[in-house]
C-alpha positions as CSV (number, residue, x, y, z in Angstrom):
1,X,34.5,12.0,-20.4
2,X,34.1,8.6,-22.1
3,X,30.9,7.3,-23.8
4,X,30.0,5.1,-20.8
5,X,30.2,8.0,-18.4
6,X,28.0,10.1,-20.8
7,X,25.4,7.3,-21.0
8,X,25.2,7.1,-17.2
9,X,24.6,10.9,-17.1
10,X,21.9,10.8,-19.7
11,X,20.2,7.8,-17.9
12,X,20.3,9.5,-14.5
13,X,18.9,12.8,-15.9
14,X,16.0,10.9,-17.6
15,X,15.3,9.0,-14.4
16,X,15.2,12.2,-12.4
17,X,12.8,13.8,-14.9
18,X,10.5,10.8,-14.8
19,X,10.4,10.4,-11.0
20,X,8.2,13.2,-9.7
21,X,7.4,14.1,-6.1
22,X,4.4,12.2,-5.0
23,X,1.7,14.2,-3.2
24,X,0.9,12.0,-0.2
25,X,-2.0,14.2,0.8
26,X,-3.6,13.8,-2.6
27,X,-3.3,10.0,-2.3
28,X,-5.0,10.3,1.1
29,X,-7.9,12.3,-0.5
30,X,-8.2,10.0,-3.4
31,X,-8.3,6.8,-1.3
32,X,-10.3,8.2,1.6
33,X,-7.7,6.8,4.0
34,X,-5.9,8.5,6.8
35,X,-2.1,8.1,7.2
36,X,-2.5,5.1,9.6
37,X,-4.9,3.4,7.2
38,X,-2.5,4.0,4.3
39,X,0.4,2.6,6.4
40,X,-1.6,-0.6,7.1
41,X,-2.7,-0.9,3.4
42,X,0.8,-0.7,2.0
43,X,2.5,-2.3,5.0
44,X,5.0,0.5,5.5
45,X,5.6,3.0,8.3
46,X,4.7,6.7,8.0
47,X,8.3,7.8,7.6
48,X,8.7,5.7,4.5
49,X,5.4,7.0,3.1
50,X,6.4,10.6,3.8
51,X,9.6,10.0,1.8
52,X,7.4,9.5,-1.3
53,X,7.0,13.3,-1.2
54,X,10.7,14.0,-1.3
55,X,13.0,14.4,-4.3
56,X,14.7,11.2,-5.2
57,X,18.1,12.8,-4.8
58,X,17.3,13.9,-1.3
59,X,16.4,10.6,0.3
60,X,13.3,10.3,-1.7
61,X,11.5,7.1,-2.2
62,X,8.8,5.6,-4.4
63,X,6.1,3.0,-3.7
64,X,7.1,-0.5,-4.7
65,X,5.0,-2.6,-7.1
66,X,2.7,-4.3,-4.6
67,X,2.1,-1.0,-2.8
68,X,1.3,0.7,-6.1
69,X,-1.2,-2.0,-7.0
70,X,-2.9,-1.7,-3.6
71,X,-3.1,2.0,-3.9
72,X,-4.6,1.8,-7.4
73,X,-7.2,-0.7,-6.2
74,X,-8.5,1.7,-3.5
75,X,-8.7,4.7,-5.7
76,X,-5.3,6.4,-6.1
77,X,-4.9,7.6,-9.7
78,X,-2.1,6.9,-12.2
79,X,-1.6,10.7,-12.4
80,X,-0.9,11.0,-8.7
81,X,1.3,8.0,-8.5
82,X,3.3,8.4,-11.7
83,X,2.9,12.0,-12.7
84,X,1.6,11.2,-16.1
85,X,-1.8,11.7,-17.7
86,X,-3.6,8.5,-18.2
87,X,-6.2,8.2,-20.9
88,X,-8.3,5.1,-20.7
89,X,-8.9,3.5,-24.1
90,X,-12.4,4.2,-25.3
91,X,-14.7,1.2,-25.5
92,X,-15.7,-0.2,-28.9
93,X,-18.9,1.3,-30.3
94,X,-21.9,-0.8,-29.4
95,X,-25.6,-0.5,-29.9
96,X,-26.4,-2.0,-26.5
97,X,-25.9,-0.2,-23.3
98,X,-24.3,-1.8,-20.3
99,X,-26.1,-1.7,-17.0
100,X,-24.1,1.2,-15.7
101,X,-25.2,3.3,-18.8
102,X,-28.9,2.8,-18.4
103,X,-30.6,6.0,-17.5
104,X,-33.8,6.5,-15.5
105,X,-35.5,7.5,-18.7
106,X,-34.5,4.2,-20.3
107,X,-35.7,2.3,-17.3
108,X,-39.1,4.1,-17.3
109,X,-39.5,3.4,-21.1
110,X,-38.7,-0.3,-20.6
111,X,-41.1,-0.5,-17.7
112,X,-43.9,1.1,-19.8
113,X,-43.2,-1.3,-22.7
114,X,-43.4,-4.2,-20.4
115,X,-46.7,-3.0,-18.9
116,X,-48.2,-2.6,-22.4
117,X,-47.1,-6.2,-23.3
118,X,-48.7,-7.5,-20.1
119,X,-51.9,-5.7,-20.8
120,X,-52.1,-7.0,-24.4
121,X,-51.5,-10.5,-23.1
122,X,-54.2,-10.2,-20.5
123,X,-56.6,-8.8,-23.1
124,X,-55.9,-11.7,-25.5
125,X,-56.5,-14.2,-22.7
126,X,-59.8,-12.5,-21.8
127,X,-60.9,-12.5,-25.5
128,X,-60.1,-16.2,-25.9
129,X,-62.0,-17.1,-22.7
130,X,-65.1,-15.1,-23.9
131,X,-65.1,-17.0,-27.2
132,X,-65.3,-20.3,-25.5
């Protein structure tokens, strides 16, 4: 076998290892859609979608780019679609909390502090009025 034929074999093997069988039922669970809803979302028929769950060498198929984007937007995970573990980059350290990180305890404390400030302001206003 020549070098070109060997390269094609290696490339095909690598491609087959990368392309895993997609669990369509898991996509349905992750997105909260039924099969009809999934078909409408990705604009494909159910037969094509069911081929996502077949091996590539046996008439298997994979979602195209636009379908993949739509699936990710409605809750399908990278792990389900691509078969690889996805680790989100950790956010940079910060001393401030974003709104989604504020706990009920934080909110209660902030409310208490605001009430103290209002009471102090009211007391100062009353003292200044009494002095007049």
